[in-house]
C-alpha positions as CSV (number, residue, x, y, z in Angstrom):
1,M,95.2,92.7,98.0
2,D,98.3,91.2,96.8
3,T,101.2,92.2,94.6
4,E,104.2,90.4,93.2
5,I,107.6,91.0,94.6
6,G,110.3,89.1,92.5
7,P,112.7,86.6,94.2
8,G,115.3,88.2,96.4
9,T,113.8,91.7,96.1
10,G,111.1,93.7,97.8
11,P,110.3,97.0,99.4
12,A,111.9,98.1,102.7
13,A,110.5,96.6,105.7
14,P,110.4,97.9,109.3
15,V,113.1,97.3,111.9
16,G,112.7,93.8,113.3
17,G,113.2,91.8,110.2
18,W,111.8,88.4,109.3
19,R,109.7,86.5,111.7
20,T,108.4,82.9,111.8
21,A,104.6,83.1,112.0
22,V,102.4,80.2,112.9
23,V,99.2,79.5,111.0
24,R,96.3,79.5,113.4
25,E,93.2,79.4,111.2
26,V,92.7,78.4,107.6
27,E,89.4,79.0,105.8
28,H,88.3,78.9,102.2
29,P,85.5,81.4,101.9
30,Q,85.7,81.2,98.0
31,P,86.9,78.4,95.7
32,N,89.9,80.4,94.6
33,A,90.8,82.2,97.9
34,V,91.9,81.5,101.4
35,R,91.7,83.4,104.7
36,L,94.5,82.9,107.0
37,V,95.1,84.1,110.6
38,L,98.8,84.1,111.6
39,D,100.2,84.3,115.1
40,V,103.3,86.6,114.7
41,P,105.8,86.6,117.6
42,D,106.8,90.0,119.0
43,R,104.2,91.5,116.7
44,I,104.4,95.2,116.0
45,A,101.0,96.7,116.1
46,H,99.7,97.6,112.6
47,L,97.7,100.5,111.2
48,P,94.6,99.7,109.1
49,G,95.7,99.8,105.6
50,Q,99.2,98.3,106.1
51,H,100.5,95.0,104.7
52,Y,102.8,92.0,105.3
53,I,105.3,90.3,103.1
54,V,105.1,86.5,103.1
55,R,108.2,84.6,101.9
56,L,108.4,81.0,100.8
57,R,111.8,79.3,100.7
58,A,112.5,76.1,98.7
59,E,115.1,73.5,99.8
60,D,117.6,74.7,97.1
61,G,117.4,78.2,98.6
62,Y,115.1,79.8,96.1
63,T,112.7,82.3,97.5
64,A,109.6,83.9,96.4
65,Q,107.7,86.7,98.2
66,R,104.4,88.6,97.9
67,S,102.8,91.4,99.7
68,Y,99.2,90.8,101.2
69,S,97.0,93.5,102.9
70,I,95.9,93.0,106.5
71,A,92.2,92.5,107.0
72,S,92.4,92.2,110.8
73,S,92.0,95.4,113.0
74,P,94.9,96.3,115.3
75,A,92.8,95.0,118.2
76,Q,92.5,91.5,116.9
77,P,94.8,88.9,118.3
78,G,96.3,87.7,115.0
79,I,97.2,88.9,111.5
80,E,94.4,88.1,109.1
81,L,95.2,87.8,105.4
82,F,92.9,87.2,102.5
83,V,94.7,85.6,99.6
84,E,93.3,85.1,96.1
85,R,94.8,82.1,94.2
86,L,96.0,83.4,90.9
87,E,96.8,81.5,87.8
88,D,100.4,80.4,87.9
89,G,100.8,82.1,91.2
90,E,103.6,80.3,93.1
91,V,103.0,82.0,96.4
92,S,99.2,82.4,96.3
93,G,98.7,78.8,95.0
94,F,100.8,77.5,97.9
95,L,99.0,79.5,100.6
96,A,95.5,78.7,99.1
97,D,96.2,74.9,98.4
98,V,98.9,73.7,100.7
99,V,99.1,75.6,104.0
100,Q,97.5,74.0,107.0
101,V,96.9,75.0,110.6
102,G,100.2,74.7,112.5
103,D,102.4,75.5,109.5
104,E,105.1,78.1,109.8
105,L,105.5,81.0,107.4
106,E,108.2,83.7,107.1
107,V,106.7,87.1,107.3
108,R,107.8,90.7,107.5
109,G,105.8,93.7,108.5
110,P,103.6,95.8,109.0
111,I,104.6,97.9,106.0
112,G,103.3,101.1,104.7
113,G,102.6,104.6,105.8
114,W,100.7,106.4,103.1
115,F,97.6,104.3,102.8
116,V,96.7,104.0,106.4
117,W,93.5,105.3,108.4
118,R,94.2,106.0,112.0
119,G,90.7,106.2,113.3
120,D,90.4,109.9,114.0
121,A,89.3,111.6,110.7
122,P,86.5,111.1,108.1
123,G,87.3,108.5,105.5
124,L,85.7,107.4,102.3
125,L,86.7,103.8,101.4
126,V,86.3,102.5,97.8
127,G,87.5,99.1,96.8
128,G,87.2,96.7,94.0
129,G,87.4,92.9,94.3
130,T,90.2,91.9,96.7
131,G,91.0,95.5,96.9
132,V,88.5,95.6,99.8
133,V,90.8,93.8,102.1
134,P,92.7,96.8,103.6
135,L,89.3,98.6,103.9
136,V,87.9,95.8,106.0
137,S,90.7,96.4,108.4
138,M,89.6,100.2,108.5
139,V,86.0,99.2,109.1
140,R,86.8,96.9,111.9
141,H,89.1,99.5,113.5
142,A,86.3,102.1,113.4
143,R,84.0,99.6,115.1
144,D,86.6,98.8,117.8
145,V,87.2,102.5,118.6
146,G,83.6,103.3,118.5
147,R,83.6,105.6,115.5
148,P,82.0,103.8,112.5
149,D,80.3,107.2,111.8
150,L,83.7,108.5,110.4
151,L,83.7,106.0,107.5
152,K,81.6,105.8,104.4
153,V,82.2,102.7,102.2
154,A,81.6,101.8,98.5
155,V,82.8,98.5,97.1
156,S,82.5,96.7,93.7
157,A,82.8,93.1,92.5
158,R,81.5,91.1,89.5
159,S,79.1,89.2,91.9
160,L,78.4,89.0,95.6
161,A,79.9,85.6,95.7
162,E,83.1,87.1,94.4
163,L,83.2,90.0,97.0
164,P,85.4,89.2,99.9
165,Y,83.8,89.9,103.3
166,A,80.5,90.7,101.6
167,D,78.3,90.1,104.7
168,E,80.6,92.2,106.9
169,L,80.7,95.1,104.5
170,I,76.9,95.1,103.9
171,A,76.4,95.1,107.7
172,A,78.7,98.2,107.8
173,G,76.3,100.0,105.5
174,A,78.6,99.9,102.4
175,T,77.2,100.8,98.9
176,V,77.7,97.5,97.0
177,A,78.0,97.6,93.1
178,L,77.8,94.3,91.4
179,S,78.8,94.8,87.8
180,R,77.7,91.4,86.3
181,T,74.7,90.2,88.4
182,S,72.3,91.6,90.8
183,D,71.5,90.2,94.2
184,P,68.5,90.5,96.6
185,S,71.0,91.4,99.4
186,V,72.1,94.5,97.5
187,M,69.6,97.2,96.9
188,R,71.0,98.3,93.6
189,A,70.7,97.3,89.9
190,A,73.8,95.5,88.4
191,G,76.3,98.0,87.1
192,R,79.7,99.5,87.8
193,L,80.2,102.2,90.5
194,G,79.2,105.6,89.1
195,P,78.7,109.2,90.2
196,A,75.3,108.6,91.6
197,D,77.0,106.1,94.0
198,L,79.9,108.2,95.1
199,Q,78.4,111.7,95.1
200,P,76.4,111.3,98.3
201,L,79.5,109.8,100.1
202,V,81.9,112.7,99.6
203,T,80.4,115.3,102.0
204,G,82.4,116.2,105.0
205,G,85.8,116.5,103.3
206,P,86.9,112.8,103.8
207,T,90.3,111.4,102.8
208,A,89.4,108.9,100.1
209,F,91.1,105.4,100.2
210,V,90.9,103.7,96.8
211,C,92.2,100.1,96.3
212,G,91.8,97.8,93.4
213,S,93.3,97.0,90.0
214,T,95.0,99.6,88.0
215,G,91.9,100.2,85.8
216,F,89.6,100.3,88.9
217,A,91.8,102.7,90.7
218,E,92.2,105.1,87.8
219,A,88.5,105.1,86.9
220,T,87.4,105.6,90.6
221,S,89.9,108.5,91.1
222,R,88.3,110.2,88.1
223,L,84.9,109.7,89.5
224,L,85.9,111.2,93.0
225,I,87.6,114.2,91.4
226,G,84.4,114.7,89.5
227,A,82.4,114.5,92.6
228,G,84.5,117.2,94.1
229,V,87.2,115.4,96.1
230,P,90.7,117.1,95.7
231,S,93.3,115.0,94.1
232,S,95.4,115.6,97.2
233,A,92.8,114.0,99.4
234,I,92.8,110.8,97.3
235,R,95.1,107.8,98.4
236,V,95.5,104.8,96.0
237,E,96.7,101.3,96.3
238,R,96.9,99.4,93.1
239,F,97.5,95.7,92.5
240,G,98.0,93.4,89.4
241,P,97.4,89.9,88.6
242,T,100.4,88.3,90.3
243,G,100.6,85.8,93.0
């Protein structure tokens, strides 16, 4: 998940300020995306669902910064980010096309206290497209602490090739809805997430974590309320087409 923060602006970050991270891994799992693993000095342990700000600085002093959800679990040694290259995205384009192993990036985080799962209570995770990224952190944390039973997962994308971490999510037992094309790896006909997908997942009074575009988040929240999840138990992260 990524959101735009204009030059020189941004949400409050934790004490500790900006740090210089070193890029340790660069992978392009999709033609329009990059997976980065950063070594952040004196890193503050994050909670699944939090994010980092990445800031780029030009020689003339101009800066641009964006927020990116963390995909790694707290137990992993580096901070893993999944960045989708967006049209005219000055930060996402640089990260996806230019950054190499050994490069340095200014980062600040972890940030966020509402959309976090601490690993000690039932959770229902629902993500659309790159909105699955913070949910992957939650799934990995559940595995690390030996409580995958606490989480139920439903995710959506246009096709399996466009779903970040598809294999990992399927292995975790996620319900996968592909809106445009079916796939033999997914035991479900093509179509959007619907009541039949979510109703079996709401038992046990879980907190629901919904992440995706504004349209996806609003539609999913309505489905969850219709399935009996109280609005007070639904936590939402939205993002738009910025980069």
